[in-house]
N, C-alpha and C positions, 0 to 999 in steps of 0.2 A: 504494499500500499504506500501511497505517497501523500505527504501533508504539505499543502501550499502555504502561501503567505497568510491568507485569511484562515485563522484557526477556528473561529466561531463567530456567528452573529447572534444577537439576542433573540430574534424571532418574535418580538413583542412590540417594537416601536412601529410608528406609522410607515417608515421606509421599508422595514422587513415585511410588514403585512401586505404592502402593495407589490411585493416581489423584487424590491431593490435592496437586497441584503448587503450589497457592497457599500451602501450609504447608511448602514446601521448606525444608530446613535451610541451604541455601547459594544463595539466590536472588540475582538481579541486577535492579536497577530502573532504568528510563530516567530520566535527570535526577538520579539519586542515585549509582548505581554506574557508569553509562555516560552519556556526554554525549549531548545530543540533545533535551532538554526544550524548548529555545528555539532550535532550529536549523532551517535550511531543509532540510537533509538529515541523515539519521541511518542508521547501519549497525546492523543487527540480525539475529539468526538468522532464517532464512526461516520456520522452524516457528512462530515467535512473532510473525510479522507477519500482518496481516489484509488481505484484499481488501476495498476499500471499495465500498459500493453506488454505482453510477453515478448514481442518481437524487438523491443528496445532495451538495451543494456543500461546499467546505472548511469554511466557517463553521458549517454545520449539523452536519457529521459530527465536528468537533473535540471537542465535549463528550462524545460517546458513548464515546471511548476512555479516559476516566478516570471522570468523574462517572457516565456511563451504565453502564459495566461494573460499578462497585462498587454502583451502585443496583440493577442487575439481580440481582447476587448477594445483596444484602440482601433483595430481594423473595423470592427463592428460600428464603433462610434463615428468613424469617418464616413460612413454610409457609402463607401466605394462598392461599385457593382461590376459584375463581369463585363469585360470590354472597355471599361473606363480607365482613365489615366490616374494612377496613384503616385503621389510624391512622398518620399521618406526623407526626413531631415535628421541627420545623425544616423550612424550605421553600426550600432553595437549589438549586444546580445539579442535584444528584442527585435530590432529591425531586420536582422538577417534571417530570423524565423518568419517574420511577417512577409518578407519578400517571397519566401517559398510558398507560404499559404496563398498569397495574392496571385502568384503565377499559376498555382494549381486551380484557382477559382476563375482564371481567365482574364485577369487584370493586366494592364500594361504598367510597368513600374519604372519610376525615375528616382534616382538617389542623389542627394546632396550631402557631402560629408567632408571633413577636413583632412582625413588621412588617406594617402594614396593607396595603402594596403587594403583599406576598407572599400575604396572604390573598385579595386581589382576584384575583391571578393563579390561585391554586388554584381558586377558584370558577369562573373563566372556562374552566378546563381540565376541569371536570366534578366537582369535589369536592362532596359533598352538604352539607358543613358546614366552615367555617373559623373558628377562634376563637383566642384568646390562649393562651399556654403554660400559664397557670394555670386555664384553663377545662376542665372535663371534657367529653368528647364527649357528644352527646345519647343515644347508645346504647352498650352494652358492645361492645368490640372483639374480633374473633376473632384479630387479629394486629396488630402495630405495628412500625414501624421508627423508631429514634431516630437522626436525622442530626445534630442539634445536639451538639457535643462537651461537653455539660453533664451531669455525673454526677448532679446534683441532680434531673434529670428522669427518671431511671431508676425511682424509686418511683412517680412520677406516672403514667408510662406503664404500669407493671405494674398499678397499681390500676385503670386503665381497661380492662384485659383481662377478658374473660369466662372461665369455666372452660375449661381446655385451651388457652388462648391463648399465643402466643409473641411475645416482644419481641426484635428483632434490633438490636443496636447497631452502626451502620455506620461509626463514626469510627475513624481510625487512632489518635488520642489522645483522651482524655477526662479531665475533671476528676474529683476523688474522688467515689465513689458513697457516699451516706449509708447508715447501717445500715438493713437491710430488716426489715420485720415479716413473719414467716413466714406468719401467717394472712392478712394483708391483701394481701401481694404475691406469694407463691409457692404457697400451698396451692391445691388443686383443679387440680393438675398444670399450672400455668403454667410457662413455660420462658423463661429468660433466656440469650441466646446472643450471640456476637460475630461479626464479619465480617472476614476477613483476605484482602486482595488479591483476585486473581481467577484462574481457570483459563482456558486457551485455549477450552475449551468454552463458558464464559460469554461470551466475546467473540464467538464465532461465532453463538451463539444470539441475542445481542442485535442484532447487525448484520442477521441474517436477519429478526428481528422489526421492526427499524427501518423497513424498506421496506414492511412490510405494515400497520403500525398506522394511518397512517404516523406515525413519531415525529418531532416537530418541536421542537427546542429553541428557547426564546426567548433570543436572544443580544444582548449588547452588545459590540461590537467596539472594541478599542483598538489603535492603532498600536504597534509594538514600542518606540518611543521613550517611550511613556507607560506602560511596564510597571509602574513603581512606583506610579503613580496607580491602575492597575487593581488592584494588590495591596491598596492602602489601601481602595478601594471594596469589595473582597471582604471585607476584615476588618470593615468597618463595616456590612456587610449591606445596602448600597444598590444592589447589582446585582440586578435582577429577572430570574430565570432563570439563564443562564450567561454568564460573561465570556469573551471570546475575544481572544487576542493575534494580530494580523496580523504575522507575521515579515517578510513582503515588503510593500513599500509599495504 
């Protein structure tokens, strides 16, 4: 069984009762409210644990329970549809999984990211275009997801949207967003939305899709003794794909 970030929702607040348990007013999170983020074993409510696909080994499935789930929810929130043009801003663990999902669902994907190694990975996974963060995509986007926690990219991504497009901001935290120009960034029914945690339905849908796509994270594994080194590599953007900690030697 796998235990994702959302350890439990209360099931009683207005948000839970209407089906939005990711917006629960009294949630508990693995590694924050409950121990287990770096453990060999973790205790969790059965209803919030997932059966893992037999076809995926531990190193492959590990990124799906955090980066994968939030990426999946961001893709849903972006309202991107098959055949449409989806932009991804930032290309870390979540984004490289979303690209695979989007391609499987028939979307055209355009990636903007600062690292050349990340652009190369995006192209190898099927992106039509990969450029720097300050480069506009070659075509207007129908939807976009901002994975980089950089508020200054919000106007950039909104300006790349065509009429009726949606920008979903996937970060838990983000630096300050500059002032937006209504005509340039929001007019013609463009939408700016955020992404908060995940629901159990998100997790089940993602794991079901993972076996069919097939979804294959590009991983760099670190032994647990090198956890600080892994965190520094993550901070500096030198991990291509997903970083994985091996708790057991």
